N, C-alpha and C positions, 0 to 999 in steps of 0.2 A: 503493500499499499503505499501512496505516496505521502511524504510528510511535507509537502511544499505548502507554505501558509494558504490558508483560503481567503482570497481577496475579496470575496463576496461579503464576508463580515466587515461592517462599517468602521469597527476599530481595528481592522488589520489593513485597510486600504491605504494607498498612497505612503508607501514604504520608502521611496525614494526621495528625489528633492534635494540636490546638494545645497548645503548652506542654509536650509531652512530648519528653523528650531523644532525639535521633538519634545523636549522638555525645558521649561523655564522655570527656574526657582529664584524668588524674589523675597529677601529679608527673612530668610528661614531661621527659627530661633528654637533651642531648647535647652532649658535649664532644669536641671535636677535638684530637688530640695534636700537639704543635709539636716537630718534629725538628731541633734545632739542637745540634750539638756532643755533647760528653759529660757537660754539666752536668747539674742537676736536671731531672727530666721536668717539662714546663709543657703545659697544655692551654688552648685558647680555648672559655670556656663560651659556646658560641653560644645554647643553650636550656638555662636552669637552673632547672628546677621550675615547668612551666606547668599551670595548671588551668583548663579551660573546659569549657563545655557548649554544645552547638548544637542548638536545638530544631528540632523538624519544621517545615518550611514556613518557616523564617526566614533571613534573610541576616545573618550576623555579619560585620562589617568589622575588619580588623586593620591598625592603623596604627602608625607610629614612624618614626625616622629610620634611615637605610641602616646595616646592621650590627646592628640590634636583635634580629635573629632571626625575623623574619616568615616569610623564604622557608624557613629551615631548619625552622621548626615545620610549614609546609604539606607539606614533603618527608617529615617523620616520620609526619604524619598519613596521608599518601598511603603511606607503607611505602617510598619510594625510597631512604631511608638507614635504617639500623637505630639504634633508640633505644637509649641506654645504661641508662635506667630510665624506670619509669612504665607506667601501664596504659592501655588505650584500649577502651571498650565502644560497640560499634555497635548499636544498637537492643537494648540490654541485654545482648548476647553480647560477650565478651572476644575482642578481634581477636587472630588468630594461634593461637587455641586449636581443639579440636576442632569447636566449635560453631560458629565463624566463621573458617574458615580463609582464609589471605591470597587465595588465588584467588577464592573467593566475594566477600571483601571489596573487592577490587579491581574487581569487576565492578559494585559498588554505588556505588564512590566514584570519581570521574574528576577530572582535572586539566587546566586550560587555562593554560599557561604564558606569560612576557611576551614573548618572541622568536617571533613566529609562524612565521619562517621556519625556524629552527633547530629547531622542533618538528615539522616535516613532512619525510619522506623525500623527497630531491629526485628519486629514481629512480621514485618512484610518483606516478600520476596522482591528482588530487583524489579521485575516486571510489575508487580502490584504498586510499588511505589511510583513508577513512572506513569501507569496507568489511572492512578488515584485522582490526579486533577482533572484530566479530561472527563472522568465519571461524574464527578460531583459538579461539573459544569455542564451536563447534559449530554455528552457524548455516549452513544450506546455502548455498552460492555464490550462487545466483540470488536467494535472499531477502535475503542481505546486501548485493547490490548495489541490489535494490529499497529497501531500508532507507536505504542511502547516498544515492540520489537523492531519496527522499522528504525526508530531512533536509536536503540541499543546497536544495532548494525552500522547506523550512520557513526556513531561515535567509537566505533573500532570493537566492541564486544559482541561476539557471535551469540546470537539469541539462543540457539540450542544449548549452549554451554552455561550461559549467565542468567538466563531469564528467571530459572527457579531457584537461583541462589539467595542466600541472606546476606546482607551487609558484612557480617563477621567472617564470611567464606571467600571475600575477595580483598585484593590489596588496596592501599591508599588511593594509588593512581587510578585504578579501576572503579573504586567508589566515588571519586571525583567526576569520572566519565559519567557514572549513573546520574549524578547531581546536575550534570550539564545536559543530559537527555532529558531528565524531569522538568528543568526549567524551560526546555524547548517545547515539551508536551502540549502546552496551551497555546502554541505559535505566537510567542510575544514578539514585540518590535523592540523592546528596550530590555536589556539584560545588565543587572548589577554584579559585578564579581568582586567579593570582599575577601582579599587575600586568597583567591581560590587556588593559587598554585604555591603558596609559600610553605606549606608542609609536605610538599613532594621533594623527592632528590632530583637532581639536575636533568638527568636524561629523561625522566618522566615528564618533568617541568617544561621541557623544549616540546615534548610531543603533544602535551595538552595544550601549549600555546599556539603550536600550529594548526591543531585542531579547531582551536577557537577563531583563528583568522579563516580558516576554511568555511566554519559554520556561518561566520559573520557575511561571507561573500556569498555563499549559496542561499542563505534564508533573508538576506537584507537586513541584518541586525544592526543595532546601535549599542555600545557597550560603555558603562561607566567602570572602570577598572581601578580597584584600590590595591596598593601594594607598598610596602618598604623598600624594595629592590628596585633601584632607578634604572638599572640595565634592562629588566623586564619591562618596565614603564616604557623606556625609550625604544624598545622592540615593537610593542604592540600599539602604543597611543599615537593618535593624531595631535592631541592637545594634552597639556598637563597643567592640572591645578596645584599649587602647593598651599597647604594649610598649615597654621600655627596657632594653637591655643584657641581653636573656635573660631578662627577667621581666615579669609582667603589673603595669603600674602602675595602670590604671583600666579598669573594664569596666562597661558598663550601656547603657540605651537611648539610640539615638543621639541623640534630641532633647534629652535631659538632658545627656549627656556633651559634645555640640558646642554646646550653648546655655549650659550652666552648669557647666563642669568644675570638678572638685575638686581635682586633682592640679596642682602648680605645672608639671610637664611638659607635661601636656595643655594647659594655659593658655598656655604658651609656644609650642606648636605652632599653636594657633589664632591667636595674636597674629602669628605669622610669615607667615600667609596674605597674598598681595599683594591689594590693594583698587585698584579702578579710581576711588575717590572721592578725589580731591585733597586734601579735608578729612580724610581718615581715614589718612593716611600714618604709617608707623611712624618715629618719630624715633630711637628706640634700639632695639639687640636686646635682648629680654627673655631671650634664651639664648646665652651667650657659651661659647666653646670647642667642642671636639670632645668626643665620648663617651669616657670612659675605656676603657683597654686591657682588653678582655673576658678577656686571660690572667691580669690581676692587677686584678680588679674592687675597688672601693673597700669598706670595711667598712661595716656598717650599711646604711643606705639608699644604694643606687647612684647615686641621683640627687643626693645631699647636696652634692658639690663644685661643681654647676652651679646650685644651687636658690637662690633668694632668700630663702626662708623658713627655710633650714637653721639649726638649733641644734646645741649640742654633743651632746645626745642622739641626734642623727640619725647621727653618725659611729660610735656603737657599738651600736644597736639596729636590727635589721632589721625594717621594719614589715611586718605583716601585711596580706593583703587583706580589709579589713573593711568592712562595710555602713556607708553614710552615708545612705542612702535606701533606698526599696523597689527591688530589683533594680539597685542602684547600689553598687559596691564599689571602694574606693580603698586603695591602699598608700601611705599617708602619715601620719606621726606627727603632723602638725599638725591631722589631721583625726579623730585617734581619742582618745576620751577616756581619762584616765588613763595616756597615753603619757610623760609627763614633759615635753613640748614645750610652751613657753610660750603658743603659740597654740591648743592643743588645747581642745575644748570641754569645758564642766564636766561634762556627762555624755552618755552614748552617745545617737546619734540611732537613730531607729526603723530596724528592719532590713527 
C-alpha cells in the first residue's frame, strides 16, 4: 500500500511553496512556578518570548546549552504543555481556534523524542504502535496495519521480521526508526525531532540522518531539528536558531551562522566543538561558568555576565533581535548601530 500523503485532506494540501511560512510563532512564553515555602512566588522562565518562522520544506535547527529552553519550545509547539502567552499560526490559521483545532493540528504535526525506548508502549508490538495513531483517527484497522507495514519497510525494517516484535526486542537505532515511522503514520507536514539521534552511536546516527533527509524529500516534510551536536545541525539544517536562557540569541542560514557567527555565544559554542586536529586544540575556554539561574535571569542582555564583549550598556539594555545581514538576525548590542555599545557599527547593516 502506498504511504504517500493524501492530498485530498485539506490539512495535507499545499505541501510545497518555497519561502512560504508553514508555522509562525510569536511571543511564545512558558514560566514554571517554583513551590518553596511561603515566601514570594518565583517562576522558572523556561521560554521567555520566542519568535520564529518555519518555512515549508525547510529544516530549522535549534541549538544551545542544556536548560536553554529548546525542548520546552518543542513541547509548546507540539501542544504537549500549555503556553502562558504567545500565538501560533499553522499555514496561516491560528492554532487552537476554530479554523485549526488542536486535533487537526496534531494530525499535521508530529514529534520524535530522544529516548526511543520510553517513547514506545512496552506492551504493544512495533506494528501496533505505528498503527495506533491512524486507528484512533478513523483509519480502518486493516488499512492502518497496511500503512504501518509499509512505513516499517520504508524506514529499513523488514515487516516480516520486525512487525511482531516488542520494543525491548530491538536495538536503539531500530527503535528510533520505529518512532520515525510512527510519526509519519498520520501523514504529517511538520515533524519535530528533539535530540532524535543523540543517543545513537555514530554509524547508526549517520544512517538515521540520511533516512530523515530521504523521507523529507519523498513526503514533502518540514523539520524542526533540536540537537547539541553542531556538526549534525550543520549537516541537516537549512537555518539555525541559537537559544540562550529562554530567548533567541541568533537565527539565520546555517552556512552563515555556523561559518561566521555574529553573537559571542554562538562563537563560543562553535569554539567548544572538539577537533581531531592536534594543531587546532582549544587552549582555554571561551565560555566560562554555567548559565545564570532562569528563576532570576540577569537584567539587560542575559548573556552579559559570561560575554567577552560585555560593556556597561549590556547590563541595562535588553538587545532586540535585529538584522545584521539578509535573513540573519542577532540579539547583541555590539552588532547593532546606535545601541551605545563601544563596538557597535557606525550604521545599520543591510536587512
